[in-house]
Every structure is written in C-alpha cells, then in structure tokens.
C-alpha positions as CSV (number, residue, x, y, z in Angstrom):
1,V,48.9,-27.0,-7.2
2,E,51.4,-24.9,-9.2
3,E,54.1,-27.6,-8.7
4,L,51.7,-30.3,-9.9
5,V,50.6,-28.3,-12.9
6,E,54.2,-27.7,-14.0
7,K,55.1,-31.4,-13.5
8,A,52.1,-32.8,-15.4
9,G,52.2,-30.2,-18.1
10,F,48.7,-28.9,-17.4
11,K,47.4,-25.4,-18.1
12,L,46.3,-23.7,-14.9
13,V,43.0,-21.6,-15.1
14,E,42.4,-19.6,-11.9
15,A,39.1,-18.3,-10.5
16,R,39.6,-15.6,-8.0
17,A,37.2,-14.2,-5.4
18,G,39.3,-11.2,-4.2
19,E,37.8,-9.6,-1.0
20,A,34.4,-11.2,-1.7
21,F,34.4,-13.1,1.6
22,W,35.3,-10.2,3.9
23,E,32.7,-7.9,2.2
24,A,29.9,-10.5,2.2
25,V,30.4,-11.7,5.8
26,E,29.3,-8.3,7.0
27,L,25.9,-9.1,5.6
28,F,25.5,-12.8,6.0
29,G,27.4,-13.3,9.2
30,P,29.7,-16.2,9.8
31,P,29.2,-19.2,7.5
32,A,28.3,-22.5,9.1
33,R,28.0,-26.2,8.2
34,D,24.3,-25.6,7.7
35,Y,24.6,-22.1,6.3
36,R,27.2,-22.3,3.4
37,W,26.9,-19.0,1.7
38,C,30.7,-18.8,1.5
39,C,31.0,-21.7,-0.9
40,K,28.6,-20.0,-3.3
41,I,30.2,-16.5,-3.3
42,C,33.8,-17.4,-2.9
43,K,34.2,-20.6,-4.8
44,L,31.2,-21.8,-6.9
45,I,30.2,-18.5,-8.5
46,P,33.8,-17.5,-9.5
47,I,34.3,-21.0,-10.9
48,A,31.0,-20.8,-12.7
49,R,32.0,-17.5,-14.3
50,V,35.3,-19.0,-15.6
51,V,33.6,-22.2,-16.7
52,K,31.0,-20.2,-18.7
53,S,33.7,-18.1,-20.3
54,K,36.2,-20.8,-21.1
55,W,33.9,-23.7,-21.8
56,P,30.4,-22.4,-22.9
57,N,29.4,-25.8,-24.2
58,G,30.1,-27.5,-20.8
59,A,33.0,-29.5,-19.5
60,L,33.9,-32.6,-17.5
61,S,35.0,-32.0,-13.9
62,I,36.9,-34.6,-12.0
63,V,36.4,-34.2,-8.2
64,G,38.3,-35.9,-5.5
65,Q,35.6,-36.1,-2.9
66,R,34.7,-39.3,-1.0
67,A,31.6,-40.7,0.6
68,F,33.3,-41.1,4.0
69,E,34.0,-37.4,4.3
70,S,30.5,-36.4,5.3
71,L,26.8,-37.6,5.4
72,E,26.1,-35.3,2.5
73,R,28.8,-36.7,0.3
74,A,27.9,-40.2,1.3
75,A,24.4,-39.6,-0.2
76,G,26.1,-38.3,-3.4
77,Q,26.7,-40.1,-6.6
78,K,29.7,-40.9,-8.8
79,V,28.3,-38.8,-11.6
80,W,26.4,-35.6,-10.8
81,R,25.8,-32.0,-11.5
82,N,26.3,-29.1,-9.1
83,V,23.1,-26.9,-9.1
84,W,25.4,-23.8,-8.9
85,I,27.4,-24.9,-11.9
86,P,24.9,-26.9,-13.9
87,T,27.0,-26.9,-17.1
88,L,29.7,-29.0,-15.5
89,L,29.3,-32.7,-15.6
90,S,31.1,-33.9,-12.4
91,I,32.5,-37.4,-11.7
92,S,33.9,-38.7,-8.4
93,P,36.1,-41.7,-9.3
94,I,37.3,-42.2,-5.7
95,Q,33.8,-41.8,-4.1
96,E,33.9,-45.2,-2.4
97,W,37.5,-45.1,-1.4
98,S,38.6,-45.2,2.2
99,A,41.3,-42.8,3.6
100,L,43.6,-45.8,3.8
101,A,43.1,-46.6,0.1
102,V,43.9,-43.0,-0.8
103,W,47.1,-43.0,1.2
104,L,48.1,-46.4,-0.1
105,H,47.7,-45.1,-3.7
106,I,49.7,-41.9,-2.8
107,F,52.6,-44.0,-1.4
108,D,52.4,-46.5,-4.3
109,K,52.5,-43.8,-7.0
110,K,55.0,-41.7,-5.0
111,I,52.7,-38.6,-5.2
112,K,54.0,-35.5,-3.5
113,V,51.6,-34.5,-0.7
114,N,50.9,-31.1,0.8
115,E,52.9,-30.9,4.0
116,L,50.0,-29.5,6.0
117,Y,48.5,-33.1,6.1
118,F,51.4,-33.9,8.4
119,H,50.6,-31.0,10.7
120,G,47.2,-31.9,12.0
121,F,45.0,-31.1,9.0
122,D,42.6,-33.8,7.6
123,R,41.7,-31.6,4.7
124,I,43.1,-28.5,3.0
125,G,40.6,-25.7,2.3
126,C,39.5,-22.3,3.6
127,F,41.3,-21.1,6.7
128,M,38.1,-20.8,8.7
129,C,36.0,-23.5,7.1
130,P,33.2,-24.4,9.6
131,A,33.7,-28.1,8.7
132,S,37.1,-27.9,10.4
133,R,38.0,-29.1,13.9
134,L,39.1,-26.7,16.7
135,S,42.6,-28.3,16.6
136,E,42.9,-27.3,12.9
137,F,41.9,-23.7,13.9
138,K,44.8,-23.7,16.4
139,E,47.2,-24.6,13.6
140,V,45.8,-21.8,11.4
141,E,46.3,-19.4,14.3
142,K,49.9,-20.5,14.7
143,R,50.7,-20.3,11.0
144,R,48.6,-17.3,10.0
145,P,48.2,-15.2,13.2
146,E,47.2,-11.9,11.4
147,T,44.5,-13.7,9.3
148,W,43.1,-15.5,12.3
149,D,43.1,-12.4,14.5
150,R,41.0,-10.7,11.9
151,W,38.6,-13.6,11.8
152,R,38.3,-13.8,15.6
153,S,37.7,-10.1,15.9
154,F,34.8,-10.4,13.4
155,L,33.4,-13.3,15.4
156,E,33.5,-11.3,18.6
157,K,31.9,-8.3,16.9
158,W,29.1,-10.5,15.5
159,A,28.5,-12.3,18.9
160,K,28.0,-8.9,20.5
161,K,25.5,-7.9,17.7
162,V,23.3,-11.0,18.1
163,G,23.6,-11.5,21.8
164,L,25.8,-14.7,21.9
165,P,28.2,-15.5,24.7
166,K,32.0,-15.5,24.5
167,G,32.0,-19.3,24.5
168,W,30.2,-19.2,21.1
169,V,33.5,-17.9,19.7
170,D,36.0,-19.7,22.0
171,Y,34.6,-23.2,21.3
172,G,33.7,-22.8,17.7
173,L,29.9,-22.9,18.2
174,W,29.6,-20.5,15.3
175,R,30.3,-23.5,13.0
176,W,26.5,-24.3,13.2
177,L,23.7,-21.9,12.5
178,T,20.8,-24.1,13.7
179,D,20.5,-26.0,17.0
180,A,22.2,-29.1,15.6
181,S,22.7,-32.0,18.0
182,A,26.5,-31.7,17.7
183,K,26.4,-28.0,18.6
184,L,24.1,-28.5,21.6
185,T,26.2,-31.4,22.9
186,L,29.4,-29.3,22.7
187,A,27.7,-26.4,24.3
188,R,26.5,-28.5,27.3
189,Y,29.9,-30.1,27.6
190,V,31.8,-26.9,27.8
191,G,29.1,-25.2,29.9
192,V,28.0,-22.5,27.4
193,E,24.4,-21.4,27.6
194,L,22.9,-20.4,24.3
195,P,19.9,-18.1,23.8
196,R,16.8,-19.2,21.8
197,W,17.4,-19.4,18.1
198,T,14.6,-16.8,17.5
199,E,16.4,-14.2,19.6
200,V,19.6,-14.7,17.7
201,Y,18.0,-14.8,14.2
202,S,16.0,-11.6,14.9
203,K,19.2,-9.7,15.4
204,W,21.2,-11.4,12.7
205,C,19.9,-9.3,9.8
206,N,19.0,-5.6,10.2
207,V,15.8,-6.1,8.2
208,N,13.5,-8.5,9.8
209,I,9.9,-9.7,10.0
210,L,7.7,-8.2,12.7
211,K,4.5,-10.0,11.9
212,T,3.2,-12.6,9.6
213,E,-0.4,-13.6,8.7
214,I,-0.8,-16.8,6.7
215,S,-4.1,-18.2,5.3
216,E,-4.7,-20.5,2.3
217,H,-5.2,-17.7,-0.2
218,E,-3.3,-14.8,1.3
219,V,0.0,-14.1,3.1
220,K,0.8,-10.8,4.8
221,V,4.2,-9.9,6.1
222,L,5.3,-6.8,8.0
223,L,9.0,-5.8,7.8
224,N,10.7,-3.6,10.5
225,V,11.7,-1.0,7.9
226,K,10.2,1.2,5.3
227,F,10.9,0.3,1.7
228,D,11.1,2.3,-1.5
229,V,8.6,0.3,-3.6
230,R,9.9,1.9,-6.8
231,K,13.1,-0.1,-6.5
232,L,11.1,-3.3,-7.3
233,L,10.2,-1.9,-10.7
234,H,13.6,-3.2,-11.9
235,Q,12.8,-6.8,-10.8
236,Y,9.1,-7.2,-11.2
237,P,9.3,-9.2,-14.5
238,I,10.8,-12.1,-12.5
239,I,7.4,-12.9,-10.9
240,A,4.8,-10.8,-12.7
241,R,3.8,-9.3,-16.1
242,E,1.8,-6.4,-15.0
243,V,2.7,-3.6,-12.7
244,I,0.5,-0.8,-11.1
245,E,2.0,2.0,-9.2
246,H,-0.2,4.1,-6.9
247,D,1.0,6.5,-4.3
248,S,3.3,4.5,-2.0
249,T,2.0,1.1,-3.1
250,L,3.2,-1.2,-5.9
251,T,0.9,-3.9,-7.2
252,L,2.3,-6.7,-9.4
253,K,0.0,-9.2,-11.2
254,A,0.6,-12.6,-12.6
255,D,-1.9,-15.1,-14.0
256,Q,-3.4,-16.2,-10.7
257,V,-1.4,-14.2,-8.1
258,S,-1.4,-10.6,-7.0
259,Y,1.5,-9.1,-5.1
260,M,1.4,-5.9,-3.2
261,V,4.4,-4.0,-1.7
262,M,3.8,-0.9,0.5
263,E,6.2,1.7,1.5
264,N,5.5,1.1,5.2
265,G,7.0,-2.4,4.9
266,V,3.8,-4.4,4.4
267,L,4.0,-7.2,1.8
268,S,0.8,-8.9,0.7
269,V,0.2,-11.8,-1.7
270,K,-3.2,-13.2,-2.8
271,G,-4.1,-16.0,-5.1
272,D,-6.5,-18.7,-6.1
273,G,-4.3,-21.4,-4.7
274,A,-1.7,-21.7,-1.9
275,V,0.4,-18.6,-2.1
276,L,3.0,-19.2,0.6
277,E,5.8,-19.9,-1.8
278,E,4.8,-16.8,-3.9
279,A,5.1,-14.7,-0.8
280,I,8.5,-16.1,0.0
281,D,9.7,-15.3,-3.6
282,L,8.4,-11.8,-3.2
283,L,10.4,-11.5,0.1
284,K,13.5,-12.7,-1.9
285,L,13.1,-9.9,-4.4
286,V,12.9,-7.3,-1.7
287,Y,15.9,-8.7,0.1
288,R,17.8,-9.0,-3.1
289,E,17.1,-5.3,-3.8
290,M,18.3,-4.2,-0.4
291,F,21.3,-6.5,0.1
292,C,22.7,-7.5,-3.4
293,V,26.4,-8.4,-2.9
294,K,27.0,-8.2,-6.7
295,C,28.2,-11.7,-6.9
296,G,26.9,-11.9,-10.5
297,S,25.2,-15.3,-10.1
298,C,21.8,-14.2,-11.5
299,E,23.5,-12.4,-14.3
300,L,25.6,-15.5,-15.1
301,W,22.8,-18.1,-15.2
302,C,19.9,-16.2,-16.7
303,P,19.1,-18.3,-19.8
304,N,17.8,-15.2,-21.6
305,E,20.6,-12.8,-20.6
306,A,17.9,-10.6,-19.2
307,I,19.7,-9.4,-16.0
308,S,22.3,-6.7,-15.4
309,I,23.7,-5.9,-12.0
310,R,26.2,-3.1,-12.9
311,D,23.9,-0.3,-11.6
312,G,21.8,-2.4,-9.3
313,I,19.6,-5.4,-10.3
314,K,17.8,-4.6,-13.5
315,V,15.6,-7.1,-15.4
316,N,14.8,-6.6,-19.1
317,V,11.0,-7.2,-19.3
318,E,11.2,-8.2,-23.0
319,K,13.8,-10.9,-22.4
320,C,12.7,-12.3,-18.9
321,G,11.0,-15.6,-19.2
322,N,9.8,-15.8,-15.5
323,C,11.9,-18.9,-14.9
324,R,13.1,-17.6,-11.5
325,A,16.5,-19.2,-11.9
326,C,18.0,-15.9,-10.8
327,I,16.2,-16.2,-7.4
328,D,17.2,-19.8,-7.0
329,E,20.9,-19.0,-7.8
330,C,21.1,-15.9,-5.5
331,P,23.0,-16.5,-2.2
332,V,20.9,-13.8,-0.6
333,S,17.7,-15.7,-1.5
334,D,19.0,-19.2,-1.1
335,Q,20.9,-18.7,2.2
336,L,20.0,-15.5,4.0
337,V,16.3,-15.5,3.3
338,E,15.7,-19.3,3.3
339,K,17.9,-20.1,6.4
340,L,17.0,-17.1,8.5
341,I,14.1,-14.9,7.4
342,V,11.8,-17.8,6.3
343,S,12.6,-19.6,9.6
344,L,11.4,-16.5,11.5
345,M,8.4,-16.1,9.2
346,L,7.2,-19.7,9.7
347,G,8.5,-20.2,13.3
348,K,10.5,-23.2,12.4
349,Q,14.3,-23.4,12.4
350,L,14.4,-25.8,9.5
351,A,11.7,-24.2,7.5
352,W,14.0,-24.2,4.4
353,R,13.3,-28.0,4.3
354,R,9.6,-27.5,3.9
355,P,7.9,-29.9,1.4
356,T,6.1,-27.0,-0.4
357,R,9.4,-25.3,-1.3
358,R,9.5,-24.6,-5.1
359,P,11.9,-27.0,-6.9
360,K,14.8,-25.5,-8.9
361,D,13.6,-26.9,-12.2
362,M,15.2,-24.4,-14.4
363,L,18.7,-25.0,-13.0
364,K,18.2,-28.7,-13.5
365,S,17.2,-28.1,-17.2
366,L,20.3,-26.0,-17.7
367,G,22.4,-29.0,-16.8
368,R,20.4,-31.4,-19.0
369,E,20.6,-29.1,-22.0
370,T,24.3,-28.7,-21.8
371,R,26.3,-30.6,-24.3
372,V,29.7,-31.8,-22.9
373,L,32.3,-32.0,-25.6
C-alpha cells in the first residue's frame, strides 16, 4: 500500500484499531462467516471515525470487491452504502469482473502485485479471517508463528469454555457460528461430533437467558444474573421518556409500551401491540451496559450527539431523539445479542433473520441525507 501511494502520489490516511480485536474477542468469542463482529470493531468503526473527521460532508469510496467472491457480494450492487458507514457513497467498478479479467488487467498495465498472491493466498486480509481456507491458515502459521500460536491458544481456551471438541479448532470449524451446511459437511467428513447449538450458545456468554415467556402483549425474560437497575438510568432515553425508580425495580414508559427491569434479572415488557421487538431492544440496552467494548460506534453515529462513552454509556435526555441508531450500530447489540442471545430466547438459530425485526431506518436516512462533494 505504501509503495503504491508513493508511486501514485496519493496521501495515505490510516485508520488504526490497535488491540481492539484481542480485547473484544474475550467477550464476543471467535468471529465467524455468519458472526462478523470483527469487521465492525476492527475495520468499519475505525474507518467511520476517520471518515467523519476528515470528510464530514461525505465522500466517494471506490471498492475493489467482485460478485464472484461470495454469495453476499453477488447480491450487491455497483453503487451502494454500507450501513456502518452511511456517509460513504461506495462504488464497485469491477463488480462483474472475473478473476481472469482482473489478472489480465494487472498484466496488461504491469501493476505490481502483493507477493502473497503467489504463495497460496486468494485474498489478502486479516490473518485469521473466517472466510479463509485452511491452507491459507497454514501459510499464516509458517510466516507468523507467534501470531498464529496466540490465536490457536485462544481457540483452544474458547473450545474448552463452551464444550467443543479439539477438532473444532483443528479443522477450522470455528469459521461458522451456526450449523451451516458447509460446517456440518466438513464435520462429518473429518469425523468431528458437534454438540447441539443451544448447549454451545448457553456457554458462549456469561450472561444468559434462563427463561422466556412470550405472549402478544407481554414478554418476560429471566437472566442468570442480578442486575443493578440504576445503571440503565444513563440509557433509558433511547427507548422511553419517563422513568420510575422504586426499590430494586426500574420502570420505563413510552407512548404505548412499559418496560420493567428488576434487580433479580427479570425483564418485562408490556404494550398494546406486539412487543417482542421492544423486549429485544431492552435486552440490548442491558447487554450494552454490561459489556460495552467502547468501540465508539454509538457516539459516532448519534445524529444529535447525545451519547458519551467516556465514563460508561451516558445519554443526554434533552438531546436524544429516540431514533435507536445507537442500538442498531452497536456490535454488542447487532452481533452478540442478535446472533446468540435472541437465538436462545426464541429457540431458533437464525432468529436474527426474523421478519419482525425492526428495520434500521435511521441509518438509511443518515446515508440519504449525506451530501457527497
């Protein structure tokens, strides 16, 4: 990158994540193809922070991704906005190019190529990217043994914590969180027996759901820990406008919904209409309070600058507009809660795909309102 920048006369702007990955992985667990918290914390949020600082009115981003790289990218468009960096207007000029076309262009223009492409790598990215092949991990191990040993040690520790066999580490089965067909096929082929997903998920996070009661107008959830309800006083404006504190119970009230949080770990949400999504948003507030990794995403994208995370999450009641963009942009909410906790709550491994899930309207509007100069 530095050679290219010097040759082309560009100015290089760097976004650094520091030790964010190694700190966050202790909470989230290993990232996976269907559990990409790492992209948010280590790439998108640092980039978003730089973008907002350097180009507050928005910018044009040229991305070298192609449709043939994955099913997700095949469904993408040539012009788009990333929901995690909505002020960037992204274009993918080689979206429909084949790998052959890319290499022909490289040879034709005599473009210098990263030498790792000639040593078994199809793509150059994070050293332990779950989208990688096992053969690529072997190359990483050979070239960066200390880094890989650190990663393997973590995987072995995590496997022991959640009750997964050694083969989960050896054969890269950690690259999937859910029981994806590719994961199950590989497990059968190498003879690795995996426990039920509910057994694994229940050990993944130290705070879990013991019991759930769901009806049309009320949802009750019992957590396996006690909770200091006063801590939610700093976040309540996100979902409610009125707060009542009584003994060890906190009651939050919005127009048609009432939220109750008790010190013994009971969460209750009542309302005139379907309240499942409101209960899930309350869960997200609780988990954010307990497990905030200080990535700064909520602070960065609050349209009213109502959030501060310096001394824990604090929301200014006078500024907060109840848009909930902070919940939508939070990796704890979007990945840990949606992919693990909600799955346990609803008894469905792919519960995060539920049709009732609240759309991220505010994030879309942030992109639409951005003026690209």
